[in-house]
N, C-alpha and C positions, 0 to 999 in steps of 0.2 A: 576633356571638356564635354564630349558627347555623353559619356557615361554619367557625368554629374547632372546634366540637363535631364536625362531620362529618369534619374533617381528622384529629382525634385518634382518632375511632372507626375510621377506615380503617387506622390503624397497628395497632390491636388485632386487627382482622379479618385483616390481612396476617399477623400473627404466628400466629394460629390455623391459617391455611392452610399456613404454612411447615412445620408439623410433619408434613404428609402429602403435599405435592405441590410442584410448582415446580422450577426449576432448582437446580443447585449454584452458589453464588456464590463466585468466586475473586477475591481482591483482591491488588493489588500497588501500591506507592506511586508507582512511576515506570516508564517504558517498559522499562528494563533488567531489571525483575523480572517482566515479562509476555511477553517475546518468544516463547519456545517454546510457551506456552499459546495465545497469539493465532495463532501459526502453525499450530497443530493444529486450530483451529476449522474446522467444515465450510464448504465453499465458499459456502454461502448465508447465512453469518453476517452480521448487520447491526449497524451502530454507531448508538448514540443518545446524546444528551446531555441531562442534567437540570441546568440552571444551568451551572456550570463543570465538572461532573464527567462523564467519558466512560465508556460501558459498551458491551460487545459481547455479542451474543446468538447462540448457535449450539449445535452439538453436538460432543462429543468422545467417540468410541466410541459407547456406548449411552446416554450421559448428556446431557441438556439442561444447558447451562452458560451462566451470565452472568458476564462478566469485568468487573471494575471497576478503573480506574486511580484510586485514591483521592486521590492527592496526598500530600504529606509533612506529618506532624504531627497532633496530636490533633484539631484542629477539622476538618480534611479527613477524617480517618478516621471520626470519629463521624457527621459529616453525610452522607458518601457511603454509609455503612453503613445509616443510617436511611432514606435515600432509596431505596436499592436494595431493601431489604426491603419497603418500601411499594409500590414499582413492580413488582417481579418476583416477590415472594413465594417466596423460596428456601427449600428444606428445610434447608439448612445453609450456613454460611459458612466458607471457609478463607482466612485471611489469611497471606500468605507473602512472603518476601524475605530481605534481609540483616540481620545483627545484629552488634554488637560484643560482645566477651566481658566478663563480670563474674566468672565462676567460673574460677579459674586451672587447673582440671582440663581445661578445654575447649581444643581445638586448632582451628587454621584448617581450614575445610571441614567441621567437624562440623555435623550437623543436629540442632537441638533441637526437639522436639515439645512444644507447650505443654500440659503437664499442668495448668498454670494460667498466667494472665497477671496482672501486677501493675503498677499505676501507682506508680512509685517517686518521683514528684514530690510526692506527697501526704504531708504531715506537719503536726504541730502542735508548737509550741515553747513552753516556759514563759517568763514575763516575764523580761526582762533590762534592767537599767538602762543608760542611755547610757554608752558607754565600756567596757562589760563584755565586748564582743566577741561573736562568734557561736560557740557551742559545739554542734557537731553531735551530740555524745554525749548531749545532752539532748533531741534531736528524737525524736519518736515517730511511726511510720507512722500515717496517718489513713485509715480505711476509707471506701469510698463507700457511700451509701445510694441504692438504685435500686428503684423500684416495679416489680413484676411486671405482666404483662398483666391479672392479676386485681385490680390496684390495691393490693396489699399491699407495704409497704416492707420491703426486705431489705438487710442489711448485708454488704458484700463487702470483706474485706481483700485478696482476689484473686478472679479469675473462673475457675472450673474448666472445663477443656477437655472436649469431648465424648468420652465413654469409647469409643464404637464407632468413631469416626473415629481416635482414638488407636491403637486396636488395629490398624486397617487400615493406618495409616501406618507402624507398626512392622514390617510385613511387607515394606516397600519398601526395596531396598538403596540405599546411598549409595556409589558407586564411589570417592569421594575421602576419605571419613572415616566417622565413626561416626554412628549414629542413636540419640539419647538422649532420654528424657523430662526435662523441666525446667520451671523457672519463668521465663517470658519477660517481662522487664521493659520498660516503655515510659515515656517522658517526652520533652518537647520539649527535649532536651539532647543534646550530643555530648561525652561525658566522656572525657578523655584523661589525667587525673591519677590515678596508680595508687593513692595513699592514699585518694582519694575513691571510686574504683571498689571498692576492698576494703571500705570502709565501707558502700557501697550493698549489696554482696553479704551482708554481715553483718546489716545492719539490715532489709533487705527479703527476703533469701533469693533474690535474682534471679541467674540464670545468664547472661543476655544482656541487651542493651539495644537497643531500636529506638524509633521515634517514633509508632507506630500501633497495634500489636496490642491492648494493653489497652483502648484507647479504642474501637476497633471492637468488641471483645468486650463492653464495657459496654453499647453501644448494642444489640447483638444480644441480650444478656441481658434488657434491658428490654422487648424485643419478642418474647421467647420463642422465639428461633431458635438452633439448635445451632451451635457454633462451635469451631474449632480453629485455633491459630496454629502456623505452621511457619517456622523461621528457620535459615538457614545462617550459620555464623560467618565473617565477612568480614575481621575484624581483631581482634587482641588486643594491648593496650598492653604486656603483659609479654613477649611473644614475637614477634609480627608486627604492629607498629603501622601498617603501610601498609594502607589500605583497598583490598581486592581487589574491584573493581566486578563482575568476572565471576561472583562468588558469587551475584549476583542471577539470572543465567541458570542456573547449576547448581541453585539451589533450585527454580526454575520447572520444570526438567526432572524433578526428583524429584517435585514435585507433579503434573506431567503423568502420570507413571506411577501415582501414587495415584488420580487421576481415572479412568484406564483400568481400574483394578482394582476399582472400586466397583460 
């Protein structure tokens, strides 16, 4: 029991330190979303591992940076975020990479800045008798309840992005498309059916989908660390249904410019 209390206390201590010191934590799920950022790290950058998660520590410009390869999906995203905050005490987290489109106004190569992130896999449904089928029209989004570092439970239908980082990111140009604020959705899903995508957009207000942003954001919120998700549209089922893997590199290049501007 003593060991458990010490472990939890260190998380709260990390969160407090993160508001004023430490590196900037940059996340990408896979190598293809991190290449330009890892390439820009100072020559003395070092790699470390915690369990199965890899991290790199170094400098980019005048900033100390920790880079995290989170792995794909909610479990990887939440676990790697919590571990990184405990270990490195970042002052903020930027989660970045590719995303599929939910909002039909979006185009391939557009960059969406997470004014908020939303878990669109969370819902509650009313009772239905056997044989009555599944009626998604009756499903209602279910909010998360997360305790703050002070121990107070708070309800989040979505997690708000950091206002200062949002403003900074809006100043960075995207040579291939637009830079827009939006609602970045996350779930361990790969949706390709247009009717369902349209329903998700209506029900949750999501503009894009990925598998990590909202879950990393929730972990950072519980630990009191500032957070921004940035995603480049890599595919849209209504216009460009082919996944453009290179969007991961393009998004990382955008984020690299943001780091250098901070």
